[in-house]
N, C-alpha and C positions, 0 to 999 in steps of 0.2 A: 812435466809433460806426460810421464808414465801414469801418474796419479790421475791426470785429466783424461787420458785415454781409458783407464780402467773405469772411471765414473761414466764416461760416454758409453762404453760397452754395457754397463749395468742398465743404463736408461733404455738403450735399444732392446736388450734382452728382456727387460721387464715389460716393455711395450708389447713385445711378441707374446710374453707369457699371459698377460691379461686379455690380449686380443684373440688368442687362439680359441676357436669354437670347440667346446668340450664335446659336442655331439659328433664331431668328426674324429675324435680320438678314442682309443680304447686300450686297456691293458692287454698286452700280448698273451694269448691263451687264457685270458681271464684270471691269471694268477701272477702276482709279483713274486719272483723267486730270488732269494738272496743266498748267495754261496759264500760261506765262511771258509777261506782257504788259508791254512796255516800249518804249523808244526804241532801235531796233536800228542806226540809221545817222546820227542827228542829234546835237544838242547834248548829250544825256545818254547817248549810247551808251557812252562810256568808263566812266562810273560804274555803269552797269547793263548794258544791251545784251547782246551775245553772252556776256559773262562771267557774267551772271546765269543764262543758259540752261545754261552749263557747270556752274555751281554747283548748279542744281536737279538736273541729271542725275547729278552726283557724289553728291548727297545720296541719291538713289534707289539708286545702285549700292552705297553704303556701308551703306544700310539692309538690303540683301539681301531685297527683298520676297518672293521665292519661299520663303524660310524661314518667312514669316508667312502663306503661302497667298494672297498678293496678286500681281496683275499690274498694273504701273504703267507709264503712258506719259507722256511730256513733250512738249508742243507749244509753239510760240512764235509771237508776232505782234508787229508794229510798230504802236504806236498813233499814231506820228508827232507826238506831243505835242498831239494834238487831241482834246478831250472827245467829240465826236460819233463820231470814228473808234474811240476806245476803247470807248464804249458799244455801238457796232455790232458790234465784234469779240466783246465779252462776250456779247451776245444770240445771235450765231451759234454761238459755242462752246457755250453752254448748250442751245440749242434743236436744233442740228443735230449738233454734234460731241461732245456728251455730256461736256463738261469739268465737273469737280467742284469745282475750286478754282483761283482765279487768284492768282498771286504776283507780287511785285516792284512794278510800276506807279510809276515816277517820274513827276513832273509832277502837282501837286496838283489842278489843274482836271480832269485825266483821272480821278484817284482818286475825286473827289467824284461824277463822272458814273457811273463803274463801280460805285461803292458802292451807288447806288440800284438798278442793275440786279441786282446780287448779292442785295440784300435782297428784291427782287420775285420773283426766281427761287429764293430760299431755297438759295443755294449758299454758298461760303466765299471770303473775300478776305483774303489775308495780305500786308500792305503793308510792303515793306522800302525801296524806292527813293525813295518820296515822303515829304513832310515836314509838311504842314499839321496843326497841333495840333487843328484843328476836327474831325478824324476821330475823336477820342475826346472831343470836346466836343459842339457842337450837331449835328454830322453823325454821331454814333455810331450803330452798328448792331449787333444781336445776331449778325450774320453776319460781322463784320469784326474783325480784330486788327491793330493798328499795331505792327510788330515791332521796328524797329531804332532809330530816332531820331524826333524831331519838332521843330518850330520853337520850342516853348516850352523844350525841353531845350537846344537850341543857344544860345538867347538867355540862358538861365540860366547856362550854362557859360561861353561865350566873352564875352558882354556883361558879366557881373559881373566876370570876371577882368580884362578890359581896363580897366574903370572903376577897379577896385581897384588897378591898377598905374599909375594917373595919367591915363588917357585919358578925360577928363571931358566934352569937347565932341565931338559927333557930327554927321555929315552922312551921310544914307543914299542909296545908289544901288540902286534896287530894280527887280527884274524885274516887269513890269506884268501879273501874273496871280496866282491864288490863293495859290501858295506864297510869292512875293515879298512880297505884302501881309501874309500871316500872319507871316513872319519879321521884317519891319520892325516890325509891331505889337508882337510879343512882345519883341523886342530893345529897342525904344524904351521900353517899360514897365519893363524891367529897368534900363536906363540911368538913367532918371529916379528910380526907387526907390532906386538905389544912389548918388544924389547927383550924377549927371551931367546934361547938358542936350542937347537935340536942336536943332541950329541950322538944320536944313533937310533937304529930301529932294527927290529927282528920280526919276521912274520911266521906265525905258527899255523899248523893245519886247522881246518874247520870241519867238524868240531874237534876240540883238543881234549886230551885226558891227562897229559903230563907236561907241565910247564917248567920243570926244574931247569933244564938247560937254557931256556929263554930268560928265566928270572935271574940266573947266574950271570948271563951276559948283561942284563940290565943293571945288576948290582955292581959288576966290574966297571961299568961306564962311569960310575961316580955321579950320575945325574941326580939332581935333587928330586925330580918327579919322574915316576914311571907311569906313563900314560897307557891305560888299558883300552886299546881300540878294538874291543870285542863286546860281547853281550851274553846274557843268559848264563847257561851252565859254564861257558868258558870263563866268564868273569868270576863266577863263584869259586871255581877251582883255582884260578890264578891268585885270588885274594887269600884263600886258605893256605896255599903253598908258600906265598910270600911271607905270611905270618910264621909258618913252620920253619922257614929258613932264616928267620930273624931279620929280614930285610927292613921291615918297618921299624923294628926295635933299634936297628942300626942307624936310623936317621933319615932314610929315604922315605918318601911319601908316595902313595898310590893315588892316581887320579882316575876314577872310573868314569870313562867318557860317555858310557851309556849304562846307567844303573837303574834297574827297576825295583819296585818295592818287593817283588817276588825274590830278587837276589838278596835283599837285606833280610827278609824273613828266613831264607835258607841259610844265610851266613850266621845270623844272630847278631845282636847289637855289640857283643863283646868284640867280634871280629870286624864288624862293619863301622863301628863308631868313628866319627871324624871325617868320613868320606863326604866330599862335596859333589853335588850332582845337579844337573839341570833336568827339569821335568815340566811337562805341559799341564799336569793335573796331579792332585793328591787327595785321597779320599777324606781326609780330616780337615778340610779347609772351610767348609760351610755346611749348613744343615742339609741341603739337597744332596751334596756329595757324601755326607755321613750316612744318610738314609740308604743311598745306593750301595755304599761300601759295606754297611752292616748286612744288608740283604744278600750281597754277593758272598760275603764271608760265610753266612749261614748256609748258603747253597753250595759252597765250594770248599768244604772241609776246613774252615777257619782261615783260609787264605784271603788276603785283601787285594782288591783290584789294582792292576797296573794302569798307567796312563794309556797304554795301548788298548787295553780292554775297555776303558772308559771312552776312548776314541771311537771304538767300534759302535758303542751305544750312541754316541753323538752323531756319527756319520750316517748310521741307519735311520735315526730319527729325522734328520734333515733330508735324506733321500726320499723317504716315504712322504714327507710333507710336500716335496716338490712334485712327486708322481701324483699325489692326490689332487692337486690343484687342477691338472689337466686330464686326469684319469688316463695317463699315457706313460708307458715305460719302454716303448718300442725302439726309439732312436736314441742311442746312448749319448752321442755328441750333443743332441738337442737337450736331453735331460741335464747334462753337465752345464750347458750354457744357461739353462734356467736356474740351476743352483748357484751359479756365479752372479746372477742378476739380482739376487736379494740377499739380505743379511742372514747369516746362520744364527740359530738360537736353539738351545736346549738346556735342560736343568743342570747338566754337568759342566759344560764349557761356557755357558752364558751366551752373550752375543759375540759374533765374529763376522768374518767375511771371507770370500774366496777370490783370489786374484786371477788375472787373465792367464797366468802361467800354471794355474791349478794348485797354488799353494794356499791352504787354509790358514787364516791369520788369527792369532789370539795371543794373549800374554804367555810368557814362560816364567818359571820360578827357579831360583837358585836355593837349594836346600843343603843342609848338613845333617848327616845321620847322628841321632842323639846317642849319648852315653847310656848304658843300662840304667844308671841311677836317675836319669832324666825322664825315662819312659814311665808313664803312669797307668797305662791300660793297653790291652792287645791292639796292635797296629799303630801305636803311638811311636813312630819311628823318626820323623823329620822335624827339624826346626827351620823356619823360613829365614833366609839371609837377605834376599832381595827379590824384587819383582822386575822382570824385563818387559817393558811395555810392548804391546802388539806391533807397533810401527818400528821397533828396533830388534825384535826377536828373531826375524828371519832375513835371509839374504835379499838385498834389493833386486827387483826384477831386472834392472839394467845390467846386473853382474852375472846373471844366470845363463845367458845364451839361449833362452827358450825361443823357438821359432814362432810361437803364438804371440809374442810380444813385439809390437812395432815401435821402434824408437825414432824420434824425430829431433 
């Protein structure tokens, strides 16, 4: 029934899309302004940061907006991983700087704050860097699309795979804010449903600098798997300290529940080898991704793009395509409805779709980090273990509790 409803909504919205007279619509202020809001200098700068700004600008350049009669500008700001700062930037952008769409936004507590501002101002929010699955659940909005990954998908991918390979007992080290809580919750649920047990948990400050006491608690638990429900700099430091304390040498394994290629590059393959992770995109999977990945690395000091940065490129590309059809970016909820009405498509993520709850749908991939001896060239970090089909990768709409979804 949900699938039928979603199909029906697509038909209605597509009819509105093609029927709307372009002569009555116009781009607000004559400029489409894209705001990249993320962590430009802190814990999450590597996974999004300046690289996401580059990705947004590259998407604009590749779209060639002048051929569509559009003028597009990209601006950026640092939310400092603080919800009040993020919300304040969003208000200023909308009220003063005439920004039309905000993209990226790692840090789930910031997302949830910005999400409310975007709904109030009737603009558009395209989230790639942040992960809380609540964004397409209890916090869903007609103005927001969750583009790249979420905590439910990570838990379903990595958690299920680790339990299936024998990692039955878990202890969680969790970043103490919305993202960490959601990732711990979603993974614990998958672990228990898959026949595993949760032996304990500890929550660490965000961002963290010293994880020694938390790692010692995890070690003392005797759990087979230490689930790292954190990301970016927190994950990097935790993995390094776990190695220094001999935890992994002692037989316990780390499960990085959100691992980006930037983390692997920072850790090095010697420390990161064997980590299993779920990702929505990897630069070395096909020719189009390799072209983007190498251009990104050349422009960003040899760093390879993360799935969050690739998601920014994909989201901006599809947003501009939608705006160009009607030459209209003014009503955010209407723009999002039009994006939901048609298939998504771009050179990095291929074809996909956007559900009524705002969840962008595409396959996910389970990877394992290579041993140093297996890596043949720069950025050759992952080997593919399995592909999670698009219709299985994300939480069913019926289970999310989104008010935009009507169940019959």
